[in-house]
N, C-alpha and C positions, 0 to 999 in steps of 0.2 A: 615916581609913578611907574607901575609895571605896564609894559606893552602887552597886547594880546598874545604875541608870540612867546612871552615869558611865563605864561600861565603853566602850571604843573599840577599833576594829580595830587601831589603832596600838599598843595596849598588849600585843598578842599574844594577847588573849582575844577571844571572840566573844560577842555578846549571847545571852541566853537566848531560844530560839525554841520556840514551841509545837510539839508532835509533829505536829499536823495540818498546820502550815505547812511543817515539814520534808518531809512526804510530798508536799505540793504542789510544793515546790521541786525535789525529786528527780525527780518525774514530768515536770517541764518541762525540766530540763537534760539529760534523756536520753529516748530513745524508749521504752525498756523498762528497768525496774529489778527485780532479783530479790534477795530475801534468802534465803540458802541456808546449810544446815548444813555442817559439815566433810565429811560423807560424801556431799554432793551432793543432799540432799533439799531441795526448794523449800518455804520457809516462807511467803513472801509474794511477791505479784506486783503491780507498779505499772507503768502504761503511760501514755505521753503521750496527751492527748486526741485528737490527730490520728491517732496510731497505733492507739488503742483502737477507732477507728471501723472499722478493717478486720479486726482480730483480737480474739478473745475468749480470753485466755490464763489465765482463772481456773481452767481445768481442770488447769493445771500444779501448782497448790498441793497439797501433800501427796504429790507424786510425785518420783521421782529425775529430775534434769535430763537424764541420759543417755538416758532413754526418749523425749525430744523432739529428740534430735540424730541427724544422719546418721552412718553408720558411720565415716567418716573423721574426724569431729569428736570422737568419744568418747575416743580416746586422748589427744588434745590437752587436753581438759578434765581428765582424771584427772591428767595430768602437771602442769598448772597448779595444781590443788588441793593436790598434794603440795608444790609450791614455796611456796604461800601458807601452808600449815601450818608450814613450816620458817621462815617469816618473810621470804621473798623473793618476787620476781616480781609484787608487787601493782601496781607502776607500769607494767607492760608490758601493752598491749592484746592481745587474742586474738580472732581471727575464728572464729566457730562457725556452722555451717549447721544450721538447724532443719528437720527433715523435714516433709514435707507430710502432711496428713490430709484428711479429707472437708470440713473447714471452710475450709482455707486452703492455698495452695501452699507449696513449699519457699522459705525466705528466709534470707539471711545477716545476722548481727549481729556487730558488733565490741564486745567486752566489756572493761571495766577492772575489776579485782578489788580490793576493799578490805575488810580485816578490821575488824569492828565488835564491840563488847562484849567481855566476858571469857569468854563461853561458846564462842568460836571461830566465831561466825556470820560470814558473808561477804556483802558487798554487791556485786552485779554491776550496773554501769551500762553499758547497751548502746546503740549507735548503729546505726540502720537502714542497711544497705549495698545495698539493692535497686536504688536509682538508679545506684550505682556499678557493680553487677553487670550491670545492663542496658546501661550504656554500654560496659562491657568486652565484652559479648556482641555489641553492634553493631560494635565495632571488629574483633572476631574475624571476624564475618560479612563485614564490608567487606574485610578482608584476604584471606579465602578467595575472595570474589567477584573481587577484583583478581588473585589468582593464577590463577583459572580463566580470566579474560579474557586474561591474559598467555599462558597455555597455548593457548587457542583462537587467539590471534593468531599464535603460533609455528607452530601447526598449519596455519593458512591460508597463512602465508608459505612454509612448506615445500611445500604443495600447489601454490602459485603458481609457485615455482621449478621444480618438477618438470614442471608443465604447459608452462611457457615453454621448457624444454629439449627436450621431446619433440615440440613442435608442428612440423609440416612447413611451415605457412604463415608467412611472415615477418611479424612484428608489432613495432611500436614504440609506446611511450607518449610523448606529446609535450606539453609545457607551452605553451599558446598565449600566456601572459603573458610568459614569459622566452625562448621559442623554444629551450629545451633539451630534449634527449632524456632522459626519466626512466628508462625501461627499454627493453630490446630483447632479443628471444629469439635463440637460436642461429642460426636460419634467416635472420633479418634481418642478423645480424652477418656471416654468410657471404656474403649477397648484396652487402653493402657493402664486403667485403674487410677487415673489422676484427673485433676480439674484442668480447664483450659488455662487458667492463670498459672498453674504449675508447669504446664508444657511450654507456654510462651517464654522464650529466652533460655529454656533449658538445653543442655547438651544432648545430642543425639544418643550418646552412650548411656543416658539415664533411662532410656526405654528399650534399648536393644542389648541382648545378652552377649552378642558377639563382641569379643574384646578388640578385635581389629576393626573398629568402627570407621577409621579413616579409609581402609581398603573398601569397606562397604559403600561409603559415600562415592569413592572413585568408580565403583561398579555401577552405582545409580547414574552417575554422570555419563559413563560410557554407554549404558543402556538407553538413556534419553537421547544422546547424540546420534546413535545408530538407529533410533526409533524402532527398537526391537519390540516385538509383540509378546516376548516372554517376560514374566515378572522376575524381580530379584527377591530371593528368599532370605529371610532373617528370622531370629528367634526373639520373642518379646520377653522382657524381664518379668512382667506382671504375672503371666500365666505359664511361662516356660513352654509355649507352644509356637510353632512356626507361623509366620505371617508373610504375606506377599506384598511387595511394593511395586507399583507401576509408576515410574517417574516421567515427568514432563519438564524439560529445561527451558527457561526463558530468562530474559534480562530486564531488570527494572532499576532505575536510578544508578545505572552504570555497573551494577553487580548481578551476577548470575544467581538464580533462585530455582530450586527444585520443588515442583508440585508433585507430591507422592500420594497416590491412592492406595489405601491399605485394605487388605482382605485377609480373613482368617478361615482356613478350611475346617478347622476343628476336627481333624481326623477323617472327614468325608467331604466329597464334592458332589454336587448335584450333577445329573446326567448332562444337561446342556453345557455346564461349565467344563465337565470332563471332555466333552466333544470339542469345545472350543480350544482347550489345551492341547488335545491330540492333533487338531488341525494346525495349530500354531507350530507344534513340534514337527509335523510333516512338512510344513512350508520351510522351516529353518534347516532341517537336517535331511530332507528328502534327497534321493539320488537323482531324480529327474528335475530338470530346470522348470521353474514356475514363474510366470510373469503376469502381472495384472496391468492392463492398459485401459484407457478410456476410449470413447467412441472415435476420437481422432487418431488413436494409435499411440498416444503419449504414454510412456511408461510411468506407472504409479509406484510399483515396487517390484523387486525381483529377489529371488532367494540366492543362497550361496552357490547352488549348483549352476544357476544361470551365469553368475559372475565368473565361475571357472570356465564354463563353456564359451563365454564371450571374451575371456582373457581380460576382465575388468578388475582393477585393484580394489575398489571400494564401492559400496552401494550408492553413495552420493553421486558417483560419476554417471549413473544411468538415469537418475530421476529427472524428469522433465525432457528427456530425449525421446525421439520417436523410435519405435521398434523397427521401422524400415531401415534405420542405419545399420542394423545387424543382420539383415536378410539379403541374400545374394541378388534377388530381383527387386529389392527395395519396396517401393510403394505398391508395386503390382502384387507381390505376395501378400502384403498386409491387407490390401483392399479385398483380395479374393477371400481371405480367411474371415475378416470382419463382416463382409457382406453376406457370406454364407451363414455365419453364426447369427447374424441379425435376422436373416430370413427364416432359418429353420431352428434356431436356438443352439445349435452345436455343429461343429465340423470335425470329422475324425481323420486322423492320419494324413495330413497334408505334407507331401514330401517336397523339401527344398534344401537350401544350404544356408548355414549361418556364417556370417562374415565377422570374424573376431577383430578386436582392436589391434592385434598384431598382423592383420592381413591374411590369416589362415582361414580357409574355407573347409567346413565340415558338413557332411550330409546329415540332415536331421528330419524328424517326423514331428509334426505339431498337431495337437488336438486343441480346439478352441471351443469354449463354452461361454454363452452370454449369461451374465448374472444380473439379478435384480438388486440394485443398490440405490434406492431413492428414485429421484426423477431422472438421473443420468445413468445410462447403462455402463457396466464395467465388464470387460472380457478377461477371462482367465485362460491363459495359454500354457499347456503342459508340453515341454519340448524334450524330446528323447534323442540322444546321440545315435545316429544310424550309420556312422561311418564303418564300423566293423561288420554290420549286417550287409552293407553295400559291397564290402570287399569279398564276402563269401557267397553272395547271392548271384546266381547265374544271370548273365545278361539276357534280357527278354527281347525278342525280336517283335517289333510291332508290325513288320511287313509279313503278311501271311504267305504261305506257299502258293496259294492261288494267285496272289498278286504277282509274286516273282515269276511264276510260270507264264502268266499272261505277258509279262515283259519279255521273257526269253523267246516266246513264240514270234515276236516281232523281228528277231534277228534274221536277216536274209531276205525278209519281205519288205522291210521299210528301211529308210535311211537312218543313220545314227542320230541325226537331229530330231527325227520323229520319235525314235526310241527314248532319247533323253527327255523329251516332252512328256511321254507316257510315264516315265520313271518319276518325273517331278510331280505328276498327279498322285502317284502312289505315296510319295513322301508327304505331300500336302495333306492327303487324307489321314495319314498316320498322325501327323502333328495336330490336326483338328480333333481327332478322336481322343488323343492324349490330353489335350487342354480341356475338353469337355468333361473327361473323366476326372481330372485333377480338381476341377472346380465344382464337382458334384452337379453337373449339368447347369451351372450358372452361366448363361450365355453372355451376359454383360462382362463378367469377370474373365471368361475365356477369350472374348474379343480383345480385352485390354491386355491379357497375357500374350496374345499372338500379334499385337500391334495392328489390329484390324478395326474397322468400324463395325458397328453392330449390323448394319445393312450388308456389308461385304461378307461377314461371317454367315448370315442367314442364306446368302446366295450360294456359298460354298457348301453349306450343310445340305441344301436341296440338290446341289450338283452331285454329291456323293451319297445321297440317300440317307442322311443322318438326322433328318429333321425330327423324326419320331423316336430317336434314341433317347432313353432315360438313363 
């Protein structure tokens, strides 16, 4: 006869296990274990230690399990209980959703049903499906987002096609790397004597007569990079007439693309277009420096003459910088010019010095004009090098002979200290008159230039009888 200790798994029998150990084993092989009667009443609840840390399910004991399930899970449980009572369905897992309450949110569990004992009790071993449910929700969310992106892309493509078809201005998209035309609108196709389908994917050389098309593409890229206002000229194969291309360079999907606006003068230009061309050439090739700034004094653009005057190598180096960086008195000069132009519309011949990138100071004269450019004002400054004029211009004495004579008369009758004090008054008057004249009688700007408060300036103006001076 075999003793209990001789029992082995291979004999088809299992060793005798203490009830407490059975409870521990069940609680560890499943996230949740329920002992339930045939009618669905919960007799006992066991949970895995990691699962127990989040939920306290002891309140289920003594209640019907259907009270803890969502509406759609109750019929599934009742059907499975009937199958188990008839002796079937115990090996099939069933997913049930437990409803949320104030202590925990809704969560899904996959149960396997096992009949135990002779009284019809049922053991439910459950596995937590929250991680799976969260992953499914993430996949559903990603799919929804992907569908929304596809829909938005289709919407943008449709708008792009409609816009390209109704635009009167000829436009093509060109790849600088391959030299192929990526897209062309109806107007561009008509100008080149082709259809949009013919132009899409065609080589740039198929519409341009110039044999060195690679060099032309390089010129387009250079013009777009420098943001030049001058168009690039080419000759169309279709009508053997010149066309002008205005390129705009941007990057999409990791590659550079040129957006080229086409225009054809057809032997004549309208007067407004001719004027625009002349102004563009004047800006690019003019001998006087021209700078455009916004209301804050930030440089929007500057021509080649300004770059030479400021000893700047490239136009990109000045964009976004304040013009005060290049003026000897910095923000004082800038505020005086912009305030005067804002108040009167223009300021003529403001004398100051420009400070180049190499630290060289040159005498200059600046004319400032306020331009109307939408809601935000733009100021155009024409800067002329006055260093040669300053060299040959005789030094002007601001101190009049009357003032000097009045000082000389004090010699012998007053002490040196009193004479110096009188001389200081003469110099102070001269400085105030000069500042008021330089700022076109802008008292606020003059006070800032002299480092005085407005109140102090008005006191000194009254002292020297300069209040009514215009």
